[in-house]
N, CA, C and O atoms as a Tinker XYZ file with bonds, in Angstrom:
   256  protein
     1  N     35.802000  -16.557000   -5.503000    73     2
     2  CA    35.469000  -15.335000   -6.195000    64     1     3
     3  C     35.566000  -14.173000   -5.208000    63     2     4     5
     4  O     35.102000  -14.288000   -4.074000    81     3
     5  N     36.147000  -13.084000   -5.616000    73     3     6
     6  CA    36.385000  -11.929000   -4.758000    64     5     7
     7  C     35.076000  -11.220000   -4.396000    63     6     8     9
     8  O     34.219000  -10.996000   -5.251000    81     7
     9  N     34.939000  -10.875000   -3.120000    73     7    10
    10  CA    33.791000  -10.079000   -2.671000    64     9    11
    11  C     34.021000   -8.642000   -3.114000    63    10    12    13
    12  O     35.073000   -8.066000   -2.836000    81    11
    13  N     33.040000   -8.059000   -3.805000    73    11    14
    14  CA    33.158000   -6.691000   -4.295000    64    13    15
    15  C     32.677000   -5.680000   -3.265000    63    14    16    17
    16  O     33.248000   -4.596000   -3.142000    81    15
    17  N     31.637000   -6.027000   -2.529000    73    15    18
    18  CA    31.123000   -5.137000   -1.495000    64    17    19
    19  C     30.271000   -5.930000   -0.518000    63    18    20    21
    20  O     29.904000   -7.075000   -0.780000    81    19
    21  N     29.967000   -5.314000    0.596000    73    19    22
    22  CA    29.106000   -5.907000    1.612000    64    21    23
    23  C     27.905000   -5.005000    1.821000    63    22    24    25
    24  O     28.039000   -3.781000    1.849000    81    23
    25  N     26.739000   -5.602000    1.967000    73    23    26
    26  CA    25.533000   -4.864000    2.329000    64    25    27
    27  C     25.364000   -5.079000    3.823000    63    26    28    29
    28  O     25.150000   -6.208000    4.265000    81    27
    29  N     25.456000   -4.023000    4.595000    73    27    30
    30  CA    25.365000   -4.104000    6.050000    64    29    31
    31  C     24.136000   -3.310000    6.462000    63    30    32    33
    32  O     24.055000   -2.107000    6.214000    81    31
    33  N     23.184000   -3.981000    7.090000    73    31    34
    34  CA    21.925000   -3.313000    7.404000    64    33    35
    35  C     21.439000   -3.578000    8.809000    63    34    36    37
    36  O     21.810000   -4.567000    9.442000    81    35
    37  N     20.599000   -2.673000    9.284000    73    35    38
    38  CA    19.945000   -2.809000   10.581000    64    37    39
    39  C     18.466000   -3.067000   10.328000    63    38    40    41
    40  O     17.800000   -2.219000    9.733000    81    39
    41  N     17.925000   -4.209000   10.760000    73    39    42
    42  CA    16.514000   -4.501000   10.535000    64    41    43
    43  C     15.615000   -3.498000   11.241000    63    42    44    45
    44  O     15.957000   -3.015000   12.320000    81    43
    45  N     14.477000   -3.181000   10.648000    73    43    46
    46  CA    13.554000   -2.192000   11.210000    64    45    47
    47  C     12.880000   -2.632000   12.496000    63    46    48    49
    48  O     12.417000   -1.781000   13.255000    81    47
    49  N     12.807000   -3.924000   12.771000    73    47    50
    50  CA    12.067000   -4.360000   13.960000    64    49    51
    51  C     12.593000   -3.710000   15.229000    63    50    52    53
    52  O     11.836000   -3.530000   16.183000    81    51
    53  N     13.856000   -3.358000   15.263000    73    51    54
    54  CA    14.413000   -2.654000   16.413000    64    53    55
    55  C     13.944000   -1.215000   16.506000    63    54    56    57
    56  O     14.175000   -0.542000   17.511000    81    55
    57  N     13.285000   -0.743000   15.454000    73    55    58
    58  CA    12.798000    0.627000   15.413000    64    57    59
    59  C     11.273000    0.672000   15.430000    63    58    60    61
    60  O     10.681000    1.710000   15.138000    81    59
    61  N     10.641000   -0.437000   15.767000    73    59    62
    62  CA     9.187000   -0.481000   15.855000    64    61    63
    63  C      8.477000   -0.558000   14.517000    63    62    64    65
    64  O      7.268000   -0.337000   14.454000    81    63
    65  N      9.196000   -0.866000   13.446000    73    63    66
    66  CA     8.596000   -0.967000   12.117000    64    65    67
    67  C      8.806000   -2.387000   11.608000    63    66    68    69
    68  O      9.927000   -2.891000   11.670000    81    67
    69  N      7.772000   -3.043000   11.108000    73    67    70
    70  CA     7.929000   -4.424000   10.645000    64    69    71
    71  C      8.654000   -4.517000    9.305000    63    70    72    73
    72  O      8.384000   -3.731000    8.396000    81    71
    73  N      9.567000   -5.468000    9.180000    73    71    74
    74  CA    10.213000   -5.767000    7.903000    64    73    75
    75  C     11.114000   -4.674000    7.376000    63    74    76    77
    76  O     11.122000   -3.554000    7.887000    81    75
    77  N     11.866000   -5.007000    6.359000    73    75    78
    78  CA    12.723000   -4.036000    5.693000    64    77    79
    79  C     13.964000   -3.673000    6.494000    63    78    80    81
    80  O     14.284000   -4.307000    7.499000    81    79
    81  N     14.650000   -2.645000    6.030000    73    79    82
    82  CA    15.896000   -2.203000    6.648000    64    81    83
    83  C     15.745000   -0.777000    7.154000    63    82    84    85
    84  O     15.180000    0.074000    6.466000    81    83
    85  N     16.248000   -0.515000    8.352000    73    83    86
    86  CA    16.219000    0.832000    8.919000    64    85    87
    87  C     17.345000    1.679000    8.342000    63    86    88    89
    88  O     17.201000    2.892000    8.193000    81    87
    89  N     18.448000    1.052000    8.022000    73    87    90
    90  CA    19.586000    1.752000    7.449000    64    89    91
    91  C     20.544000    0.730000    6.881000    63    90    92    93
    92  O     20.612000   -0.400000    7.365000    81    91
    93  N     21.281000    1.115000    5.865000    73    91    94
    94  CA    22.188000    0.156000    5.247000    64    93    95
    95  C     23.319000    0.889000    4.543000    63    94    96    97
    96  O     23.207000    2.072000    4.221000    81    95
    97  N     24.413000    0.165000    4.311000    73    95    98
    98  CA    25.546000    0.701000    3.566000    64    97    99
    99  C     26.080000   -0.404000    2.666000    63    98   100   101
   100  O     26.098000   -1.574000    3.047000    81    99
   101  N     26.509000   -0.025000    1.483000    73    99   102
   102  CA    27.165000   -0.987000    0.594000    64   101   103
   103  C     28.623000   -0.559000    0.512000    63   102   104   105
   104  O     28.994000    0.299000   -0.289000    81   103
   105  N     29.433000   -1.168000    1.352000    73   103   106
   106  CA    30.847000   -0.831000    1.503000    64   105   107
   107  C     31.604000   -2.087000    1.904000    63   106   108   109
   108  O     30.994000   -3.132000    2.131000    81   107
   109  N     32.909000   -2.000000    1.993000    73   107   110
   110  CA    33.715000   -3.094000    2.539000    64   109   111
   111  C     33.943000   -2.899000    4.035000    63   110   112   113
   112  O     34.309000   -3.843000    4.734000    81   111
   113  N     33.729000   -1.681000    4.530000    73   111   114
   114  CA    33.931000   -1.387000    5.949000    64   113   115
   115  C     33.048000   -0.201000    6.317000    63   114   116   117
   116  O     32.941000    0.752000    5.544000    81   115
   117  N     32.413000   -0.247000    7.486000    73   115   118
   118  CA    31.629000    0.899000    7.947000    64   117   119
   119  C     31.932000    1.162000    9.416000    63   118   120   121
   120  O     32.400000    0.281000   10.137000    81   119
   121  N     31.657000    2.386000    9.844000    73   119   122
   122  CA    31.715000    2.771000   11.248000    64   121   123
   123  C     30.328000    3.263000   11.621000    63   122   124   125
   124  O     29.773000    4.136000   10.953000    81   123
   125  N     29.772000    2.711000   12.676000    73   123   126
   126  CA    28.436000    3.103000   13.115000    64   125   127
   127  C     28.596000    4.096000   14.255000    63   126   128   129
   128  O     29.183000    3.777000   15.289000    81   127
   129  N     28.077000    5.285000   14.065000    73   127   130
   130  CA    28.210000    6.356000   15.042000    64   129   131
   131  C     26.870000    6.690000   15.685000    63   130   132   133
   132  O     25.816000    6.315000   15.173000    81   131
   133  N     26.917000    7.385000   16.791000    73   131   134
   134  CA    25.742000    7.965000   17.458000    64   133   135
   135  C     24.697000    6.935000   17.863000    63   134   136   137
   136  O     23.501000    7.208000   17.765000    81   135
   137  N     25.117000    5.769000   18.311000    73   135   138
   138  CA    24.171000    4.784000   18.829000    64   137   139
   139  C     23.967000    5.058000   20.313000    63   138   140   141
   140  O     24.938000    5.302000   21.028000    81   139
   141  N     22.721000    5.024000   20.795000    73   139   142
   142  CA    22.465000    5.300000   22.210000    64   141   143
   143  C     23.090000    4.240000   23.119000    63   142   144   145
   144  O     23.068000    3.052000   22.795000    81   143
   145  N     23.637000    4.661000   24.236000    73   143   146
   146  CA    24.246000    3.739000   25.205000    64   145   147
   147  C     23.185000    2.872000   25.858000    63   146   148   149
   148  O     22.073000    3.327000   26.127000    81   147
   149  N     23.539000    1.614000   26.112000    73   147   150
   150  CA    22.652000    0.702000   26.822000    64   149   151
   151  C     21.522000    0.123000   25.994000    63   150   152   153
   152  O     20.719000   -0.647000   26.520000    81   151
   153  N     21.429000    0.466000   24.713000    73   151   154
   154  CA    20.366000   -0.047000   23.850000    64   153   155
   155  C     20.939000   -1.106000   22.912000    63   154   156   157
   156  O     22.010000   -0.918000   22.336000    81   155
   157  N     20.226000   -2.214000   22.762000    73   155   158
   158  CA    20.657000   -3.306000   21.888000    64   157   159
   159  C     20.380000   -2.939000   20.433000    63   158   160   161
   160  O     19.310000   -2.420000   20.114000    81   159
   161  N     21.333000   -3.206000   19.559000    73   159   162
   162  CA    21.075000   -3.053000   18.133000    64   161   163
   163  C     21.560000   -4.288000   17.398000    63   162   164   165
   164  O     22.418000   -5.019000   17.891000    81   163
   165  N     21.004000   -4.515000   16.214000    73   163   166
   166  CA    21.237000   -5.739000   15.448000    64   165   167
   167  C     21.728000   -5.387000   14.054000    63   166   168   169
   168  O     21.304000   -4.394000   13.464000    81   167
   169  N     22.627000   -6.212000   13.538000    73   167   170
   170  CA    23.137000   -6.028000   12.181000    64   169   171
   171  C     23.067000   -7.342000   11.417000    63   170   172   173
   172  O     23.203000   -8.420000   11.994000    81   171
   173  N     22.857000   -7.235000   10.126000    73   171   174
   174  CA    22.919000   -8.369000    9.204000    64   173   175
   175  C     23.840000   -7.963000    8.065000    63   174   176   177
   176  O     23.948000   -6.783000    7.732000    81   175
   177  N     24.506000   -8.950000    7.468000    73   175   178
   178  CA    25.438000   -8.681000    6.371000    64   177   179
   179  C     25.154000   -9.651000    5.234000    63   178   180   181
   180  O     24.820000  -10.812000    5.470000    81   179
   181  N     25.287000   -9.171000    3.993000    73   179   182
   182  CA    25.327000  -10.075000    2.852000    64   181   183
   183  C     26.440000   -9.620000    1.929000    63   182   184   185
   184  O     26.708000   -8.424000    1.807000    81   183
   185  N     27.083000  -10.569000    1.284000    73   183   186
   186  CA    28.211000  -10.285000    0.394000    64   185   187
   187  C     27.706000  -10.162000   -1.039000    63   186   188   189
   188  O     26.742000  -10.820000   -1.430000    81   187
   189  N     28.370000   -9.310000   -1.811000    73   187   190
   190  CA    28.014000   -9.099000   -3.217000    64   189   191
   191  C     29.276000   -9.301000   -4.055000    63   190   192   193
   192  O     30.324000   -8.718000   -3.774000    81   191
   193  N     29.157000  -10.143000   -5.099000    73   191   194
   194  CA    30.263000  -10.316000   -6.042000    64   193   195
   195  C     29.686000  -10.450000   -7.450000    63   194   196   197
   196  O     28.491000  -10.228000   -7.645000    81   195
   197  N     30.510000  -10.807000   -8.429000    73   195   198
   198  CA    30.052000  -10.899000   -9.821000    64   197   199
   199  C     28.929000  -11.910000  -10.011000    63   198   200   201
   200  O     28.116000  -11.770000  -10.924000    81   199
   201  N     28.880000  -12.925000   -9.155000    73   199   202
   202  CA    27.843000  -13.962000   -9.258000    64   201   203
   203  C     26.516000  -13.525000   -8.638000    63   202   204   205
   204  O     25.492000  -14.174000   -8.852000    81   203
   205  N     26.523000  -12.442000   -7.881000    73   203   206
   206  CA    25.290000  -11.960000   -7.256000    64   205   207
   207  C     25.451000  -11.759000   -5.760000    63   206   208   209
   208  O     26.546000  -11.491000   -5.266000    81   207
   209  N     24.327000  -11.893000   -5.041000    73   207   210
   210  CA    24.300000  -11.659000   -3.599000    64   209   211
   211  C     24.241000  -12.976000   -2.837000    63   210   212   213
   212  O     23.654000  -13.952000   -3.305000    81   211
   213  N     24.857000  -12.991000   -1.656000    73   211   214
   214  CA    24.783000  -14.160000   -0.781000    64   213   215
   215  C     23.475000  -14.119000    0.003000    63   214   216   217
   216  O     22.706000  -13.162000   -0.089000    81   215
   217  N     23.243000  -15.164000    0.765000    73   215   218
   218  CA    22.141000  -15.151000    1.723000    64   217   219
   219  C     22.497000  -14.156000    2.825000    63   218   220   221
   220  O     23.672000  -13.877000    3.062000    81   219
   221  N     21.484000  -13.629000    3.489000    73   219   222
   222  CA    21.709000  -12.715000    4.607000    64   221   223
   223  C     22.316000  -13.498000    5.768000    63   222   224   225
   224  O     21.899000  -14.622000    6.051000    81   223
   225  N     23.297000  -12.905000    6.437000    73   223   226
   226  CA    23.983000  -13.567000    7.549000    64   225   227
   227  C     23.064000  -13.734000    8.752000    63   226   228   229
   228  O     21.972000  -13.170000    8.812000    81   227
   229  N     23.536000  -14.518000    9.697000    73   227   230
   230  CA    22.869000  -14.572000   10.989000    64   229   231
   231  C     22.948000  -13.193000   11.629000    63   230   232   233
   232  O     23.839000  -12.402000   11.319000    81   231
   233  N     22.026000  -12.921000   12.505000    73   231   234
   234  CA    21.998000  -11.640000   13.201000    64   233   235
   235  C     23.182000  -11.518000   14.152000    63   234   236   237
   236  O     23.535000  -12.464000   14.856000    81   235
   237  N     23.777000  -10.353000   14.157000    73   235   238
   238  CA    24.814000  -10.016000   15.127000    64   237   239
   239  C     24.255000   -8.878000   15.955000    63   238   240   241
   240  O     23.797000   -7.880000   15.398000    81   239
   241  N     24.283000   -9.004000   17.272000    73   239   242
   242  CA    23.743000   -7.938000   18.111000    64   241   243
   243  C     24.781000   -7.487000   19.123000    63   242   244   245
   244  O     25.688000   -8.236000   19.485000    81   243
   245  N     24.631000   -6.250000   19.572000    73   243   246
   246  CA    25.547000   -5.677000   20.557000    64   245   247
   247  C     24.800000   -4.647000   21.387000    63   246   248   249
   248  O     23.817000   -4.057000   20.939000    81   247
   249  N     25.281000   -4.443000   22.597000    73   247   250
   250  CA    24.795000   -3.363000   23.454000    64   249   251
   251  C     25.996000   -2.484000   23.737000    63   250   252   253
   252  O     27.019000   -2.961000   24.229000    81   251
   253  N     25.876000   -1.213000   23.431000    73   251   254
   254  CA    26.992000   -0.284000   23.658000    64   253   255
   255  C     26.905000    0.313000   25.039000    63   254   256
   256  O     27.755000    1.119000   25.418000    81   255
């Protein structure tokens, strides 16, 4: 089944807030701008199609 969109989010724990999402986009592709250098950030992704939403992906982290 074709993926219609992706939910790409940054968990709040990296921002000192428990649970939830600090920011998110529902797109097939995103560009993340203005991230501070040398700071670790984390992303999670879930796919959305006609059948509903997938489970949230494993965490992906990077340091710019």
